[in-house]
C-alpha positions in Angstrom: -1.2 2.5 1.0 -3.9 1.5 2.8 -3.5 -2.1 1.0 0.2 -2.4 1.7 -1.5 -2.0 5.3 -3.2 -5.1 4.7 -0.3 -6.9 2.9 2.0 -5.9 5.5 4.4 -8.7 6.5 4.0 -8.8 10.4 0.0 -8.9 9.6 0.9 -12.0 7.6 -0.7 -14.7 9.8 -4.0 -13.0 9.6 -3.8 -11.9 6.0 -3.0 -16.1 5.4 -5.8 -17.0 7.5 -8.6 -14.9 6.0 -6.9 -15.6 2.4 -7.5 -19.3 3.3 -10.8 -18.8 5.0 -12.0 -16.9 1.6 -10.5 -19.0 -0.8 -11.6 -22.6 0.9 -13.0 -25.0 -1.7 -11.2 -23.4 -4.7 -8.3 -24.1 -6.6 -6.5 -21.0 -5.1 -7.2 -22.0 -1.8 -5.7 -25.5 -2.4 -2.6 -23.8 -3.7 -2.7 -21.7 -0.6 -2.9 -24.2 2.1 -0.3 -26.4 0.1 2.3 -23.5 -0.6 2.3 -21.0 2.7 5.9 -20.2 2.4 5.4 -19.1 -1.3 2.3 -17.1 -0.8 3.9 -15.3 2.2 6.5 -14.3 -0.4 4.0 -13.2 -2.6 2.3 -11.2 -0.2 5.6 -9.7 0.9 6.6 -8.9 -2.3 2.9 -7.1 -3.2 3.3 -4.9 0.1 6.5 -3.7 -1.2 5.3 -2.8 -4.3 2.4 -1.2 -2.7 5.1 0.5 0.0 7.4 1.5 -3.2 4.2 3.2 -4.4 3.1 4.9 -1.8 6.1 6.6 -0.7 6.9 7.4 -4.5 3.7 9.4 -4.5 4.2 11.0 -1.6 7.6 12.1 -2.3 6.2 13.7 -5.6 3.7 15.4 -3.7 6.1 16.7 -1.2 8.4 17.8 -4.3 5.8 19.7 -6.0 2.7 20.6 -4.0 -0.2 22.4 -5.6 -0.7 26.0 -5.4 -3.2 26.0 -2.9 -0.9 24.5 -0.8 2.1 26.8 -1.1 3.5 28.8 1.6 5.3 31.3 -0.4 2.4 32.4 -3.2 2.8 35.3 -4.3 -0.5 35.8 -5.1 -1.8 35.5 -1.3 0.8 38.2 -0.5 -0.8 40.8 -3.3 -4.3 40.0 -2.0 -3.6 40.5 1.5 -1.9 44.1 1.0 
């Protein structure tokens, strides 16, 4: 999810600037500079994919929490008795 935060469309001007800086002098840098809209769409799609994956992981963890986090674990109540 941290990667999705960096790729967030609201950070797109900063992300594109850093990408152009890091890729300057390369073929990828030239492509980025000549097609900023296409690169923006690709970055936005990467953000969507990363956010979807992160939310999916959070929902899976919420639906099946680890045994150590379950509040109604019967073994916990037996130990306290």
